[in-house]
N, C-alpha and C positions, 0 to 999 in steps of 0.2 A: 162243096161237099161237107158232110159231117164225118169227121175222122177221129178215131180213138187210137192213141199211141201208147202201147204198154212199154214200160221202161222209159217213159217220157222225160224223166229228169236225169237220165244217164248221158253218156258221152254222145253217141250217135242220136239217141232219142231227143235230147234237148236241141240239137242242131236242126233236126227234122221238124220239131215242133215250131221253132222260130220261123223256119221257112214257110211252113203251112199257114201259120197265123198271118205272116206278112202277105201271103197270097190270097188272104180273105176267107180261108176255110174255117169252119167251126171245129175247134180242136179240144179234145179232152185228153189230158196226159194222166196215165196211171203209173204209180210207182210206190214201192214199199220203202224206199230210201235206205236200202241195205248198202248200196253203193252210189246211188244217184244223189245229186246235190240240189237242194232248192235254189241255191244261188245261180245255178245254170239257167233257171227260168225267169230270172229277174227282168229280162227285157220284154217278156210277154205277160207277166203276172197281172197287170192291170188292163190288158186288152179285153174288150167286150166279147170277143169271139174265142176266148180261152178259158178253160176250166181245169183245175188240178184236183185229182182224187187220190188220196192215200189208200192203197189197196194192195194186199198180198195175194198174188195169183195162186199160190200153193195152199195157203191156209184159209182163204176167204172166197172160194169159188162160187158160193151161193150169192155173192153180191154182183157177180158179173152180168147175168142176164139184164137186170135193170140198168146197170151202168152202160151196157152196150146198146140198149134198145134205141132204135132210130138211126144208128150209124150207117153210113154208106160203105165204110171201109175200116178195117182194123189193121194197124201196122204193129206187128208183134215183135218187139225188140227186147223185151225183158228177158234176162238170162243170167246165169252164172258164167262169166267169161274167163274164169281162172283156169286156163289150160295147164299151166305149169304145175299146180299142186293138186290136180285132179285125183291122183292116186292116194292122196292124204285123206280125202273125204269123198269117196265115190258116190255116196248117196246124194250129195249136193247136185251133181250134174243130172242125175235121174229126176230129182224133184223139181229143181228150178228151171230145167230146160225141157225135158220130155213131159213130165206130169203137168207143168204149168201150161205147156202148149195144148195138151189135151183139155185142160180146164177152159182155156180161151176158146177152143173150138166148140166145146159143149155150151159155153155161155153164149156164143154166137148163134148156135143152133136154136137155143131156147129163145133168143131175142129176135130171131128172124133175120140175122145179118149173114150175108153169104160171100163177102169178099175179104180176103186176108192177104197181107204181104208179110213175109217172114224173113228174119235175119238168120240165115244159116252161116256156113263157114267153109272156106277152102280146105279146112282140116278134114272134111269128110272124104277127101281123096287119099288120105293116109300118106304113103310114100309111093306116088304113081311112077309109071315107066315112061309116060309121054309128057313132054314139055314143049310149049306151054300146054297145060292140061285143059282139055275141053270139057264141056258139061256132060257129054256122053261117054267120057272115059270109063273103062272098066274099073269097078271098085276093088281096090286091094284090101288087105286086112286093115281094120281100123287100128290106129296107133295111139289114140287118146280117148279118154272117157268123154271129154268135151265133144270131140268130133262124132263119137258114137251117139251121144245124146241128141245132138243136132240132126244127125241123119235119121234118128227115130222120129224127131219132130217133123222132118220133111215127109216121111212115110205117112204119118198121121194126116197131114194136110192133104196129100195126094189122095188118100183114101176117103177123106171127107168131100173132096171135090168130086170123086167118082160116085160116092154113096149118097151124098146129100145135096148135090148140085152146087157146091161151093165153087168159087173161082180163086185161084191162088197165084201169087208171085213169090218165088223162092229165090233169095239172093245169097250167093256163096261169096262172101267177102274174103279178100286178103286182109292183112292187118291195116287198121284205119288210124290215121294221124290227124292232128289239128286241134282246134279250140275245144276245150272241155275234156281233153285227153287226160285220163287219170290212171292208166296202168299200161305197161308195156316197156319196150327196151329204152326208149328215149327218157321216159319217166325214171326208170331204174338207174340208167347211166348218170343222169343229171343229179339225182339224189346221192349217189355214191361219190360223185366228184365234189359235191358240196361238202360232204363229210371228210373226204380226203382227196385233194386235188393232185396229189403226187402219185396215186396208184388207182387203177381201175380194174376191178374183177370183171371178166367177160365170160359168161356161161357158154360153153362150147369151145371150139377151136378158132372162132372168128371167121371161118370160111363158109358158114351156113349162108345160103343164098335165099333172100326174102324179097317179096314184092310188097309194096305199101301203096295206100291210096288216101288222098286228102279227104277229110270228112265232107267238105262242101261238094267235092266231085262225087262222093258216094251218094249224098242226098239227091243230087241232080240226076244221077243214074237211076236211082230207085223211082223217082217221079217220072222220068222218061219212060221207063218200062211199064209202069202202071197205066200211063196214058196211052201208050202205043201198042202194047202187046196184049191181045185179047183172047188168048187161048184159055182152055180150062185150067191147065197147070203150066205156068211160065217160069222156066228156070234160067237164071243168069249168073254167070261169073262176073264179079265186079273187082277190077284191079287196073293196073297200068300195063303197058307193053314193055316194061323194063323190070329189072330186079337189081339188087345190090348185095354185096357181102356185108355181114355184120361189121367187119373191119372198116368198110367204107363209111358206114354210119358213125362208127366210133370216131373216125378221122374228121368227119364233118362237124360233129358235136364239139370235139376238142378244139378244132380250129376256131369255131365260133366263140368259144369260151376263152380262147387264148391260153390253153393248157397243153402240156406235153407229158401226161402221166405215164408211168410204167404200166404196161398191160399184163395182167395175170390171167391166163386162160385156165378154166376148170371144166371138167365134164366130158372131155373128148370131143368127137365130132357132133354130138348132140348135147345141148345145154341141160336137158332134163328128159325124163321119159315122156314120149309123145311129141318131142320137138322135131319137126320135119327138117332135114338138112337142106331141102330145096323146095320152095313154094313159088310157082310161076303159073298163073292161070291164063287160059286163052279167052280173050274178051271180044272176039269178033261178033258174037251174037248181040251183045248190048251196043257195040259200035255200029252195027247195021241199022239200028234205030235212030242214028244221028247223034249219039252221045260220044264225047271224048273227054278225057281228064284235062284240066287246065294246068295243074301243077305237076312237076316232076317229083320223083321220090326225094331227091336232095332238097328241093324247095319245101316239101312237106315236112321233112325232118327239122329243118331250120325254123320253119314257122311254128312247129310244135314246141321246140326248145324256147323260142321267144315267148310263147304263151306261158310256159311254165315259169320262166324268169319273172314275168309280170304278175304271176298268180302263185306266189310261194305258199299261200295258205293251203293250196291243194296238196302239196307235198306233206304239209303238217297234218292235214286231215286224214291222209292215208297212213300216218304213223311213221 
């Protein structure tokens, strides 16, 4: 297939691009490099079936029709994933998540491309009453600008599927871990411990319950769904059938580093506005297609930590 991946130099995007190129697909990665890293694409840069295009989905939508023309599928991963500081810059989620998704859809419509896979988030469930939370759970009040902007993107895609004959795959992720990871709790804890191995600040009370998924398992789940689910709109939770407390992850990281820091908790039961104290998704729908994760949460955390230890430049790149 001919596949375009937006956010192709980002964390999940670069892992997906590498897999698609290895599988023999013709791949174009689009990225504005606001957070993506060209180094993430070193393994595929010289491949004859790969092309990299520097493009800003918000500011350069007029370039999209020509860039997308001839594609069989667009995988739209480009987004602002900064959940924690959403209230500091609310326009950023609107522009980089919702407006960018609209621009991609309009670019596809102009180019005659009708199949889109979209990276949404488990944050669209807010603080649900049902655990594990299924795809058809009642939607509570939105608790983060990030989640709200992604939910708006989902709505646009569903409307284009109904109105313009598109076919869509919507993936609601838990937090993803693994190679090319560049933000999140493992990143933050490791950087803090490098600066001060004797004390670690933990946002929240440490009892927040979270589910995580290894990026390789995430990519495999997406490709499984695209190949096997052929409805007009296909919505899948992607996660594991387990969760851990933040304190569990802290313990695994400190044990792997050989450290016993004092823990200083801040922020009460939530680390920040929009931080859900319990995230655990029902993944029976994707598992029914024959997919299952290979790594446990603990294995994913340790693999991510090892990657960051071997790639200290990434911590420096994030300041």
